[in-house]
C-alpha positions as CSV (number, residue, x, y, z in Angstrom):
1,X,-80.6,148.4,-30.2
2,X,-77.7,147.4,-32.5
3,X,-80.0,146.9,-35.6
4,X,-81.8,150.0,-34.7
5,X,-78.6,152.1,-35.1
6,X,-77.7,150.1,-38.2
7,X,-81.0,151.2,-39.7
8,X,-80.6,154.8,-38.2
9,X,-77.3,155.1,-40.3
10,X,-78.6,153.7,-43.4
11,X,-81.7,156.1,-43.6
12,X,-79.4,159.0,-42.8
13,X,-77.1,157.6,-45.8
14,X,-80.2,157.4,-47.8
15,X,-81.8,160.9,-47.2
16,X,-78.6,163.1,-47.4
17,X,-77.9,162.3,-51.1
18,X,-81.5,162.5,-52.2
19,X,-82.2,165.7,-50.3
20,X,-79.2,167.4,-52.0
21,X,-77.4,167.6,-49.1
22,X,-74.8,165.7,-50.3
23,X,-73.9,165.6,-53.7
24,X,-75.3,162.3,-54.8
25,X,-72.4,161.6,-57.4
26,X,-69.9,161.3,-54.8
27,X,-72.3,159.6,-52.1
28,X,-75.1,157.9,-54.0
29,X,-78.3,156.4,-51.6
30,X,-77.8,153.6,-49.5
31,X,-80.3,151.8,-51.4
32,X,-78.2,151.9,-54.7
33,X,-75.0,150.3,-53.1
34,X,-77.1,147.8,-51.2
35,X,-78.4,146.6,-54.5
36,X,-74.9,146.6,-56.2
37,X,-73.6,144.6,-53.3
38,X,-76.5,142.1,-54.0
39,X,-75.6,141.9,-57.5
40,X,-72.0,141.4,-56.9
41,X,-72.9,138.2,-55.0
42,X,-73.5,136.6,-58.2
43,X,-69.9,137.5,-59.6
44,X,-67.2,135.5,-59.8
45,X,-64.5,138.2,-59.6
46,X,-66.3,139.2,-56.4
47,X,-65.6,136.1,-54.5
48,X,-62.3,136.0,-56.0
49,X,-61.5,138.9,-54.3
50,X,-62.9,138.2,-51.4
51,X,-61.0,134.9,-51.5
52,X,-58.0,136.7,-52.0
53,X,-58.6,139.2,-48.7
54,X,-59.6,136.2,-46.8
55,X,-56.4,134.2,-47.8
56,X,-54.2,136.9,-46.8
57,X,-56.2,137.8,-43.5
58,X,-55.9,134.0,-42.6
59,X,-52.2,133.6,-43.5
60,X,-51.1,136.8,-41.5
61,X,-53.1,136.1,-38.7
62,X,-51.7,132.0,-38.2
63,X,-47.8,133.9,-38.6
64,X,-48.6,136.7,-36.3
65,X,-50.6,134.5,-33.5
66,X,-48.1,131.9,-33.8
67,X,-45.1,134.1,-33.4
68,X,-46.7,136.0,-30.7
69,X,-47.6,133.3,-28.5
70,X,-44.8,131.3,-28.4
71,X,-42.3,134.6,-27.8
72,X,-45.2,135.9,-24.9
73,X,-44.4,132.5,-23.3
74,X,-41.0,132.6,-23.5
75,X,-40.4,136.2,-22.6
76,X,-43.1,136.3,-20.0
77,X,-41.4,133.1,-18.0
78,X,-38.1,135.1,-17.5
79,X,-37.7,137.9,-15.7
80,X,-34.4,138.8,-17.4
81,X,-36.3,138.6,-20.5
82,X,-39.0,140.6,-19.6
83,X,-36.8,143.4,-18.7
84,X,-34.3,143.2,-21.6
85,X,-37.2,143.3,-24.2
86,X,-39.2,145.7,-22.5
87,X,-38.1,149.0,-24.1
88,X,-37.8,147.4,-27.5
89,X,-41.4,146.2,-27.6
90,X,-42.5,149.6,-26.1
91,X,-40.6,151.5,-29.0
92,X,-41.6,149.3,-31.6
93,X,-45.1,148.5,-30.6
94,X,-46.6,152.4,-31.6
95,X,-44.7,152.3,-34.8
96,X,-48.3,152.3,-37.5
97,X,-48.0,149.5,-40.0
98,X,-48.7,151.8,-42.9
99,X,-45.0,153.3,-42.0
100,X,-43.8,150.2,-43.4
101,X,-45.7,150.2,-46.9
102,X,-42.4,151.9,-48.5
103,X,-40.5,149.1,-47.3
104,X,-42.7,146.1,-48.2
105,X,-42.9,147.8,-51.7
106,X,-39.5,147.8,-52.0
107,X,-38.7,144.1,-50.5
108,X,-41.7,142.5,-52.5
109,X,-43.5,144.7,-54.6
110,X,-47.1,144.3,-55.7
111,X,-46.9,140.8,-53.9
112,X,-49.1,139.0,-51.1
113,X,-45.5,139.1,-48.9
114,X,-46.0,142.8,-49.0
115,X,-49.6,142.9,-47.4
116,X,-48.6,139.7,-45.2
117,X,-45.5,142.1,-43.7
118,X,-48.1,144.9,-42.6
119,X,-50.6,142.4,-41.6
120,X,-48.3,140.3,-39.1
121,X,-46.5,143.5,-38.0
122,X,-50.0,145.0,-36.6
123,X,-51.5,141.8,-35.3
124,X,-48.1,140.5,-33.7
125,X,-48.3,143.3,-31.1
126,X,-51.8,142.8,-30.2
127,X,-51.2,139.4,-29.3
128,X,-47.9,139.6,-27.8
129,X,-48.9,142.1,-25.3
130,X,-51.7,140.6,-24.2
131,X,-50.1,137.1,-23.5
132,X,-47.4,139.2,-21.6
133,X,-50.1,140.4,-19.3
134,X,-51.4,137.0,-18.9
135,X,-48.2,135.4,-18.0
136,X,-47.5,138.5,-15.4
137,X,-51.0,137.6,-14.0
138,X,-49.9,134.1,-12.9
139,X,-50.4,133.8,-8.8
140,X,-47.1,133.5,-7.4
141,X,-48.7,131.0,-4.8
142,X,-49.8,128.5,-7.4
143,X,-46.3,128.7,-9.2
144,X,-44.8,128.0,-5.9
145,X,-47.0,125.2,-5.1
146,X,-46.4,123.8,-8.6
147,X,-42.8,123.9,-7.9
148,X,-43.1,122.1,-4.5
149,X,-45.2,119.2,-5.9
150,X,-42.1,118.8,-8.3
151,X,-43.7,119.8,-11.5
152,X,-41.2,120.8,-13.9
153,X,-41.3,123.7,-16.4
154,X,-43.2,122.4,-19.1
155,X,-45.9,120.9,-16.6
156,X,-46.1,124.2,-15.0
157,X,-46.3,126.1,-18.4
158,X,-48.9,123.4,-19.1
159,X,-51.1,123.3,-16.0
160,X,-50.5,126.9,-14.2
161,X,-49.0,129.5,-16.8
162,X,-51.4,128.5,-20.1
163,X,-54.7,128.6,-18.3
164,X,-54.2,131.7,-16.6
165,X,-52.8,133.4,-19.8
166,X,-55.3,131.7,-22.1
167,X,-58.2,134.5,-21.7
168,X,-55.6,137.1,-22.4
169,X,-54.4,135.0,-25.4
170,X,-58.1,134.6,-27.0
171,X,-58.7,138.7,-26.3
172,X,-55.6,139.2,-28.2
173,X,-56.5,136.9,-31.0
174,X,-59.8,138.6,-31.3
175,X,-58.1,142.1,-31.4
176,X,-55.6,141.1,-34.0
177,X,-58.4,139.4,-36.1
178,X,-60.2,143.0,-36.9
179,X,-56.7,144.4,-37.4
180,X,-55.6,142.0,-39.8
181,X,-58.6,142.7,-41.8
182,X,-57.9,146.4,-41.8
183,X,-54.3,145.9,-42.7
184,X,-55.4,143.4,-45.7
185,X,-57.7,146.2,-46.9
186,X,-55.4,148.8,-46.6
187,X,-52.5,146.9,-48.4
188,X,-54.8,146.5,-51.0
189,X,-56.0,149.9,-51.1
190,X,-52.5,151.4,-51.2
191,X,-50.3,148.9,-52.8
192,X,-52.6,147.0,-55.4
193,X,-52.1,143.3,-53.9
194,X,-55.0,141.5,-55.2
195,X,-58.5,141.6,-52.9
196,X,-61.2,143.8,-52.0
197,X,-59.2,146.7,-51.3
198,X,-58.0,146.8,-55.1
199,X,-61.0,146.7,-56.2
200,X,-62.4,149.4,-54.3
201,X,-59.5,151.6,-55.8
202,X,-60.5,150.6,-59.4
203,X,-63.9,151.7,-58.7
204,X,-62.8,154.8,-57.3
205,X,-60.1,155.5,-60.0
206,X,-63.0,154.7,-62.8
207,X,-65.3,157.0,-61.0
208,X,-67.7,153.8,-60.2
209,X,-68.9,155.2,-56.9
210,X,-71.9,153.2,-56.4
211,X,-69.6,150.1,-57.1
212,X,-67.1,151.5,-54.2
213,X,-69.4,152.0,-51.8
214,X,-71.1,148.4,-52.4
215,X,-67.4,147.1,-51.8
216,X,-67.1,149.1,-48.9
217,X,-70.1,147.5,-47.4
218,X,-68.9,144.2,-48.2
219,X,-65.8,144.9,-46.0
220,X,-67.9,145.7,-43.3
221,X,-70.0,142.5,-43.5
222,X,-66.6,140.6,-43.6
223,X,-65.5,142.6,-40.4
224,X,-68.8,141.6,-38.9
225,X,-68.5,137.8,-39.7
226,X,-64.9,137.6,-38.6
227,X,-65.9,139.3,-35.5
228,X,-69.0,136.9,-34.8
229,X,-66.9,133.9,-35.5
230,X,-64.3,134.8,-33.0
231,X,-66.6,135.6,-30.3
232,X,-68.1,132.3,-31.0
233,X,-64.5,130.6,-30.6
234,X,-63.6,132.7,-27.8
235,X,-66.8,131.6,-26.0
236,X,-66.1,127.7,-27.0
237,X,-62.6,127.7,-25.8
238,X,-63.2,129.5,-22.6
239,X,-66.4,127.9,-21.7
240,X,-64.8,127.1,-18.3
241,X,-64.1,130.5,-17.4
242,X,-66.1,132.6,-15.0
243,X,-66.1,135.8,-17.7
244,X,-67.9,133.6,-20.3
245,X,-70.2,131.9,-17.6
246,X,-71.4,135.1,-16.3
247,X,-71.9,136.4,-19.8
248,X,-73.8,133.4,-20.7
249,X,-76.0,133.7,-17.4
250,X,-76.9,137.0,-18.4
């Protein structure tokens, strides 16, 4: 059904410019964009842009996920810290990352650090909130039982808290992976850091609309691939979890 929906979208895209409903100058047929995308596969400059985009995505994800996971377990394990930071988290979380673009440009200019600032900020909250939910979902009976058996804080974290929070953590990482790609492309489009977004902006400013749509398709393919890889990793890591076993059984 997903493939049918995708084919339907491409057919509509192909028909609209060819029938004159939409100006083909600004929306070329899907076949033209797809053909240009395949031509890009043979260009070194295209793969360089893909590499720049994925490098920014990977660095941003590593920084955001590491920081959010550590802080999430620390804050979530303390009632005082949860109450102390709750209002701050709820205030900062809704701030859109694009609002930080002027600050990023002032601090770092047209540099990868500008993109990382946006990527890390947006992805961080996705993971942190999920980890906090996961830690809060720990069964009190299990915690009290662990204490009664003499398990220290680190042992309780390893054997009780972490297994409960891990499904939430993996969900947060999967959500953050999509957000990180969006912000990487956004930073490249607006700030001009190297990558697919910058190439899209160049094609648009130069009037190369077929090339622009081909690059947009490339970003969509990247998003699909990242989502597939993250889901595969999630299933591997959570192979013991009931939700994954149920999904496999279906």
